[in-house]
N, CA, C and O atoms as a GROMACS GRO file, in nm:
protein
  212
    1MET      N    1   0.651  -4.902  -1.384
    1MET     CA    2   0.635  -4.764  -1.355
    1MET      C    3   0.619  -4.683  -1.478
    1MET      O    4   0.676  -4.718  -1.582
    2LYS      N    5   0.549  -4.582  -1.475
    2LYS     CA    6   0.503  -4.475  -1.539
    2LYS      C    7   0.579  -4.371  -1.585
    2LYS      O    8   0.609  -4.271  -1.521
    3LYS      N    9   0.615  -4.402  -1.718
    3LYS     CA   10   0.737  -4.275  -1.802
    3LYS      C   11   0.673  -4.145  -1.780
    3LYS      O   12   0.554  -4.123  -1.797
    4ILE      N   13   0.772  -4.052  -1.737
    4ILE     CA   14   0.743  -3.903  -1.698
    4ILE      C   15   0.777  -3.861  -1.832
    4ILE      O   16   0.873  -3.889  -1.904
    5ILE      N   17   0.635  -3.757  -1.853
    5ILE     CA   18   0.651  -3.684  -1.975
    5ILE      C   19   0.643  -3.543  -1.963
    5ILE      O   20   0.550  -3.471  -1.927
    6PRO      N   21   0.760  -3.515  -2.002
    6PRO     CA   22   0.764  -3.357  -1.948
    6PRO      C   23   0.682  -3.268  -2.027
    6PRO      O   24   0.665  -3.294  -2.146
    7LEU      N   25   0.633  -3.171  -1.977
    7LEU     CA   26   0.532  -3.091  -2.055
    7LEU      C   27   0.584  -2.947  -2.122
    7LEU      O   28   0.677  -2.873  -2.088
    8GLU      N   29   0.475  -2.937  -2.242
    8GLU     CA   30   0.544  -2.810  -2.315
    8GLU      C   31   0.431  -2.806  -2.359
    8GLU      O   32   0.326  -2.870  -2.354
    9GLU      N   33   0.494  -2.670  -2.427
    9GLU     CA   34   0.380  -2.538  -2.458
    9GLU      C   35   0.244  -2.610  -2.529
    9GLU      O   36   0.273  -2.701  -2.607
   10GLY      N   37   0.157  -2.594  -2.519
   10GLY     CA   38   0.018  -2.658  -2.606
   10GLY      C   39  -0.024  -2.795  -2.513
   10GLY      O   40  -0.109  -2.860  -2.574
   11ASP      N   41   0.004  -2.844  -2.408
   11ASP     CA   42   0.018  -2.969  -2.365
   11ASP      C   43  -0.111  -2.940  -2.232
   11ASP      O   44  -0.173  -3.030  -2.175
   12PHE      N   45  -0.127  -2.806  -2.208
   12PHE     CA   46  -0.215  -2.776  -2.088
   12PHE      C   47  -0.258  -2.673  -2.151
   12PHE      O   48  -0.218  -2.626  -2.257
   13TYR      N   49  -0.371  -2.626  -2.059
   13TYR     CA   50  -0.402  -2.506  -2.046
   13TYR      C   51  -0.488  -2.454  -1.881
   13TYR      O   52  -0.556  -2.549  -1.841
   14LEU      N   53  -0.495  -2.357  -1.807
   14LEU     CA   54  -0.550  -2.349  -1.716
   14LEU      C   55  -0.704  -2.336  -1.714
   14LEU      O   56  -0.747  -2.273  -1.812
   15SER      N   57  -0.796  -2.377  -1.631
   15SER     CA   58  -0.919  -2.330  -1.635
   15SER      C   59  -0.955  -2.227  -1.547
   15SER      O   60  -0.887  -2.168  -1.463
   16GLU      N   61  -1.092  -2.214  -1.585
   16GLU     CA   62  -1.155  -2.077  -1.504
   16GLU      C   63  -1.112  -2.085  -1.362
   16GLU      O   64  -1.075  -2.000  -1.281
   17GLU      N   65  -1.131  -2.238  -1.355
   17GLU     CA   66  -1.124  -2.270  -1.148
   17GLU      C   67  -0.940  -2.315  -1.109
   17GLU      O   68  -0.887  -2.379  -1.018
   18GLY      N   69  -0.879  -2.231  -1.250
   18GLY     CA   70  -0.708  -2.300  -1.189
   18GLY      C   71  -0.680  -2.402  -1.207
   18GLY      O   72  -0.572  -2.437  -1.160
   19TYR      N   73  -0.754  -2.491  -1.276
   19TYR     CA   74  -0.715  -2.627  -1.315
   19TYR      C   75  -0.648  -2.657  -1.435
   19TYR      O   76  -0.698  -2.619  -1.541
   20LYS      N   77  -0.504  -2.741  -1.434
   20LYS     CA   78  -0.483  -2.770  -1.585
   20LYS      C   79  -0.544  -2.964  -1.620
   20LYS      O   80  -0.548  -3.077  -1.572
   21VAL      N   81  -0.585  -2.868  -1.758
   21VAL     CA   82  -0.656  -2.921  -1.790
   21VAL      C   83  -0.563  -2.965  -1.921
   21VAL      O   84  -0.513  -2.866  -1.976
   22PHE      N   85  -0.530  -3.093  -1.982
   22PHE     CA   86  -0.455  -3.135  -2.073
   22PHE      C   87  -0.564  -3.171  -2.205
   22PHE      O   88  -0.679  -3.211  -2.220
   23THR      N   89  -0.423  -3.120  -2.303
   23THR     CA   90  -0.463  -3.111  -2.443
   23THR      C   91  -0.463  -3.254  -2.496
   23THR      O   92  -0.413  -3.355  -2.446
   24GLN      N   93  -0.525  -3.240  -2.603
   24GLN     CA   94  -0.520  -3.380  -2.706
   24GLN      C   95  -0.386  -3.399  -2.719
   24GLN      O   96  -0.336  -3.509  -2.695
   25GLN      N   97  -0.306  -3.282  -2.764
   25GLN     CA   98  -0.165  -3.283  -2.798
   25GLN      C   99  -0.119  -3.379  -2.678
   25GLN      O  100  -0.054  -3.481  -2.704
   26PHE      N  101  -0.157  -3.343  -2.534
   26PHE     CA  102  -0.062  -3.391  -2.445
   26PHE      C  103  -0.121  -3.576  -2.456
   26PHE      O  104  -0.043  -3.672  -2.453
   27HIS      N  105  -0.224  -3.582  -2.465
   27HIS     CA  106  -0.252  -3.730  -2.443
   27HIS      C  107  -0.204  -3.782  -2.527
   27HIS      O  108  -0.114  -3.859  -2.491
   28LEU      N  109  -0.224  -3.775  -2.640
   28LEU     CA  110  -0.122  -3.870  -2.761
   28LEU      C  111   0.003  -3.839  -2.803
   28LEU      O  112   0.047  -3.841  -2.918
   29LYS      N  113   0.077  -3.799  -2.669
   29LYS     CA  114   0.220  -3.797  -2.673
   29LYS      C  115   0.268  -3.895  -2.567
   29LYS      O  116   0.378  -3.948  -2.547
   30ARG      N  117   0.111  -3.902  -2.485
   30ARG     CA  118   0.128  -3.974  -2.308
   30ARG      C  119   0.092  -4.130  -2.391
   30ARG      O  120   0.144  -4.224  -2.331
   31GLY      N  121   0.009  -4.175  -2.521
   31GLY     CA  122   0.019  -4.278  -2.579
   31GLY      C  123  -0.073  -4.380  -2.550
   31GLY      O  124  -0.082  -4.484  -2.615
   32TYR      N  125  -0.159  -4.343  -2.427
   32TYR     CA  126  -0.280  -4.444  -2.402
   32TYR      C  127  -0.425  -4.373  -2.329
   32TYR      O  128  -0.434  -4.251  -2.324
   33CYS      N  129  -0.509  -4.442  -2.288
   33CYS     CA  130  -0.621  -4.352  -2.224
   33CYS      C  131  -0.588  -4.399  -2.074
   33CYS      O  132  -0.523  -4.498  -2.040
   34CYS      N  133  -0.653  -4.298  -1.989
   34CYS     CA  134  -0.670  -4.348  -1.864
   34CYS      C  135  -0.794  -4.363  -1.812
   34CYS      O  136  -0.832  -4.390  -1.698
   35GLU      N  137  -0.855  -4.338  -1.924
   35GLU     CA  138  -1.028  -4.357  -1.840
   35GLU      C  139  -1.066  -4.319  -1.757
   35GLU      O  140  -1.140  -4.388  -1.687
   36SER      N  141  -1.026  -4.161  -1.716
   36SER     CA  142  -1.078  -4.086  -1.648
   36SER      C  143  -1.191  -3.981  -1.673
   36SER      O  144  -1.262  -3.906  -1.606
   37GLY      N  145  -1.168  -4.019  -1.825
   37GLY     CA  146  -1.324  -3.894  -1.911
   37GLY      C  147  -1.232  -3.739  -1.943
   37GLY      O  148  -1.286  -3.629  -1.933
   38CYS      N  149  -1.104  -3.758  -1.978
   38CYS     CA  150  -1.054  -3.642  -1.976
   38CYS      C  151  -1.141  -3.582  -2.060
   38CYS      O  152  -1.211  -3.646  -2.139
   39ARG      N  153  -1.143  -3.446  -2.048
   39ARG     CA  154  -1.244  -3.337  -2.189
   39ARG      C  155  -1.165  -3.344  -2.340
   39ARG      O  156  -1.229  -3.353  -2.445
   40HIS      N  157  -0.998  -3.338  -2.335
   40HIS     CA  158  -0.960  -3.377  -2.462
   40HIS      C  159  -0.960  -3.546  -2.498
   40HIS      O  160  -0.893  -3.572  -2.598
   41CYS      N  161  -1.005  -3.627  -2.452
   41CYS     CA  162  -0.928  -3.772  -2.483
   41CYS      C  163  -0.967  -3.802  -2.656
   41CYS      O  164  -1.078  -3.776  -2.703
   42PRO      N  165  -0.870  -3.853  -2.725
   42PRO     CA  166  -0.838  -3.844  -2.840
   42PRO      C  167  -0.910  -3.990  -2.869
   42PRO      O  168  -0.952  -4.028  -2.978
   43TYR      N  169  -0.912  -4.066  -2.736
   43TYR     CA  170  -0.914  -4.203  -2.797
   43TYR      C  171  -1.027  -4.248  -2.796
   43TYR      O  172  -1.034  -4.366  -2.831
   44GLY      N  173  -1.163  -4.176  -2.755
   44GLY     CA  174  -1.266  -4.182  -2.805
   44GLY      C  175  -1.334  -4.245  -2.657
   44GLY      O  176  -1.434  -4.313  -2.681
   45TYR      N  177  -1.302  -4.235  -2.512
   45TYR     CA  178  -1.347  -4.296  -2.430
   45TYR      C  179  -1.477  -4.189  -2.356
   45TYR      O  180  -1.490  -4.068  -2.342
   46SER      N  181  -1.559  -4.310  -2.322
   46SER     CA  182  -1.702  -4.244  -2.275
   46SER      C  183  -1.691  -4.309  -2.107
   46SER      O  184  -1.673  -4.426  -2.074
   47ARG      N  185  -1.707  -4.200  -2.029
   47ARG     CA  186  -1.738  -4.322  -1.872
   47ARG      C  187  -1.903  -4.337  -1.896
   47ARG      O  188  -1.958  -4.445  -1.873
   48LYS      N  189  -1.954  -4.258  -1.928
   48LYS     CA  190  -2.116  -4.317  -1.939
   48LYS      C  191  -2.168  -4.465  -1.981
   48LYS      O  192  -2.260  -4.525  -1.925
   49THR      N  193  -2.072  -4.526  -2.116
   49THR     CA  194  -2.063  -4.656  -2.163
   49THR      C  195  -1.931  -4.774  -2.087
   49THR      O  196  -1.913  -4.895  -2.075
   50ASN      N  197  -1.866  -4.651  -2.054
   50ASN     CA  198  -1.704  -4.749  -2.014
   50ASN      C  199  -1.673  -4.769  -2.123
   50ASN      O  200  -1.678  -4.892  -2.122
   51THR      N  201  -1.636  -4.737  -2.243
   51THR     CA  202  -1.560  -4.798  -2.328
   51THR      C  203  -1.505  -4.703  -2.385
   51THR      O  204  -1.490  -4.591  -2.338
   52GLN      N  205  -1.472  -4.741  -2.490
   52GLN     CA  206  -1.311  -4.642  -2.587
   52GLN      C  207  -1.422  -4.671  -2.734
   52GLN      O  208  -1.495  -4.770  -2.744
   53GLY      N  209  -1.412  -4.555  -2.844
   53GLY     CA  210  -1.482  -4.578  -2.944
   53GLY      C  211  -1.413  -4.556  -3.077
   53GLY      O  212  -1.474  -4.575  -3.182
   0.00000   0.00000   0.00000
């Protein structure tokens, strides 16, 4: 079961299209890479090569 992480200020911003974009701060708080190719991934995941760097 996944742990629910409460959102705090600085964890996300809204894109021009109105989507939540999670920041590096949130990803580090979550503690793992979801391998979805997130814009601010601090773990270095690349969808092109399917690897973390």
